[in-house]
N, C-alpha and C positions, 0 to 999 in steps of 0.2 A: 224794212230798214234799208236805207241807201248806203251803198258801199262807197266811201270817200277815198279809199285807197287807190292810188293811181295804178291803172293796169300796166302790165308789161307788154309792149308792142313789138317785141322781138319777132314773134311769130308772123305778125302782119308785114314787117319789113322783109322777112325772108320770103313771104309769099308774093308781096306786091311791090317791093322795091323801096328805096329810100324816099321818105316823105319830102314834099315840096314846101318850102316856106311860103307864107302868105304873099309876100312881095313878088317872089318868083312866079307863084300861081297867077297873080294879077297880070304879070308880063306875058304869060303864056295862056291866058284865060280862054281864048277862042279854041285853041287846039286841045286843051284839056276837056272842055265841054264836048267838042266833037268826039274825042276819045271815049267819054262817058256814054254818049249816044250810041257808040259802036260796041259797048259792053265792057270797057276798061274801067278799072277802079284806080283813082289817084288819091293817095294820102296827102293831107295838107296839115301843116302844124302852125301854131301861133304860140310864141314864147315857150317853145320846147315841150310843154306839158299839156297843151290843149290841142287835141288831135281830132280831125274830121276826115271824112272820106267823100270825095266827089264820085257818085255812083250812077249807073244806069237806072232807069225807073224800075226795071225788073228786080232790083235789089231792095226796093222799098216794100216792106211787109204791110199788108192790110189795104184798106180803102184809101185812095188818094184824096178824095173830096174832104174838105175840112182842114187839110194841112196848111200851114203857112206857105204863101206863094210870094216869090220875089222875082222880078224881071232880071234877066241875065246881066243887063248893063248896070243895074243897081247892085246886084250881087257882086260884081267885080269891084266896084268902088267900096262896098261895105263888107268885103270878104273877111277881114279880121273880126268884125263884130259877129258875123254869121258863124264863123268857126267857133268862137266863144259860146254862142247861143246853143249850137248843137252839141258841143262838148260838155255842157252843163250836166253834172251828175243828177240833177233833180228833174230833168226833162229829156225824155228820149224821143221827142218828136222831130222827124226829119223836116227839112225845108225844101219845097219843090222849087226848081228853077225853070222859069218859063220864057219862051220866045213867042211874042205875039199871042199871049194868053194860052199857049200850048205847052204843057210840061215837057221838058227835054231831058232833065237830069235831076239829081237831088243831092243835098248835103246831109250826111248822117254822122252820128258820133262814131268814131273809129272803133270804139270798144264794142259796138254792136256787131262788127265783123268778126270778133273773137267768140261770140256766142254761138252755140250749136244752131243749126237750121231749125226753124220753127216747124211745128207739126203741120201737115197739110190743112189748108184753110177751106172752110165751107163758103157758101155763097155770101156776098155782102148784102146789106139791107135792101138795096135796090133790087137785086136778083131775087131775094125772098119775096118781096112785094109783087114783083112781076110773076112769080111762080104761084100766086094765090095765097100766100101766107099773110098774116097780120103781124105788125110790129107795134108794140105798145111801149110808151115811155112813161116812167113814173119816178117820183122822188122817193128815195129810201129815207124815211124820217130818222132812222137811227144813225146811219153812216153819212147822210147828207149827199150821197152819190145819186146820179141819175142811172136808172136801171132800164135796159131795153130787153124786151121779151118777144121772141118770135114764136108764133103758133101756126100750125097747119090748118087746113080747112076744117078739120074735125075738132080743133081746139087743143090738140096735143102740143105741148111745148117742145120745140125743136132746138132752140138755142136761147141763151140768156147772157147778158153782159152788163157791165157797169162802167162808169167813167165819171170824171169830175164835171163833165157837161154833156149835153145831148150828142154833140158831134163825136166825142171820144167814145161814148157808149155805143153809138151806131157803128163806128169804125171797129170796135172790139167785138161787135156781134158776129163778124165774119171770122169766128174762131175755128178751132179744129173741127174736122168732121166728126159726127157722133162716133164714139168708140175709140177716138184717138186720145192719147194722154196729153194733158196740158197742165203744167204746174204753175201757170201764172195766176196770181190772185185776181179776183174781180171778174173772171170769165168762167162760165160753166156751160156745158152742153148737156142736154137731157133728151131722152126719147120717150119717157113716160108722161102721163097727164100731169099738168102743173097747176 
């Protein structure tokens, strides 16, 4: 169930400073992006209740491939729309900001910065394949989700994940390392045969 209650951002303001309004962020866009590349987080608000954060790539959890990509120049002109997009309570997907096709920063929902840090992540789908594992995608006929299952060379299931599409299932596959707790639905890790 999705929590539509607006989070309290007092903790973020205390930690990261006063948020910047969209128009002010547009005027200072170049310096804010450079600050994000150097590890600084900037809070950006739209209409007081839609909050996003301009963050360094190191703050984006999971695999970057498959995420929405927006050139920096377009992001500046469409910043209000992008803040609304990432602040949407129904979609926690960050938006990658690119310069000449190279990701340099990301916009994420500010509420994600209030969540506890994620459990240590295992290898992504590319690393699993490079390590000799197989990754299988299938449609779960009951839930309608795409399921990704990774198996080692002996056929032992080492990770499984699901998502609304193949890209999300593969991004979710890089879940916590076996033996690490993870309370998120749709992702499991297993060490036994599957």
